[in-house]
N, C-alpha and C positions, 0 to 999 in steps of 0.2 A: 386887297390886289394880289398879295402873296399866296392866298388859298387858289386862286384861280391859275397862278403860274404852277403851284404846285400839281394841281389838276391837269395842266397842260403837260409838266413833266411827266407825269404819272402815264396819261395817255401815250404820249411819245415813245416810252418805255414799251408799253403795251404792244403798240403798233411795232416796234423791232422785233419783238418777240413773236408776233404772227407773222412777219415776213421771214424770221428764222425757221418757224414751224413749217410755213409753205414751202420753203426751199427743201426741208427734210421730206416732205411729201411727195415733193417732184422726184426727189433722188429714189425714194421708195417706189414710185410708179414706174421709174425707168429700170430699177431692178425686176419689179414684176413682170414687165414686158419682156425683159431679157430670159426671165425664168421661162414664161409663157411659149417665147421663141424656142427656146433650148427643148422643152417638153413636146412640142409640135414636131421637132426636127426628131427627136427619139422615136415618136409616134410613127411618123414616115419610115424611119429606119427598120423599125420593128415589123411594119406592114411588109416592107421588103423582104426581110428575111421569113417571113410566114409565107410569101408568094414563093419564095427560093424552096422552102422545105416542101412544100407541097409538090412543087415540081419535080424534086428530087424524089419524093414518094412515088409520084407518078412513073418516075424512069424504073425505080428499083420494082415497082409492079410489072411493069413491062419487061424488064430484065428476068425476072421471076416467071412470067409465062412462058417466056422463050425458053427457059431451062426446062419447064416443065414439058413442054412440045418435044425438046431434044430427048428428054427422058421416055416419053411416049414413043417417039421414032426409034431409039435405040433398043429399048425393051422389047 
């Protein structure tokens, strides 16, 4: 009977370790989800910056053409 009690005791310890590991895995999953959310946010910001840079480039090209037209008119 003592052997059975020892086995039960060991199994209970294993079960507690499994529960502890499950808790740690849950925390890691939460952490990874937060990182993914942050990365997605950075991607969105980068995309917005790219759009703004492209818009500024178009504005500069328009200004450049206008200056060239003024040079031609004055010249």
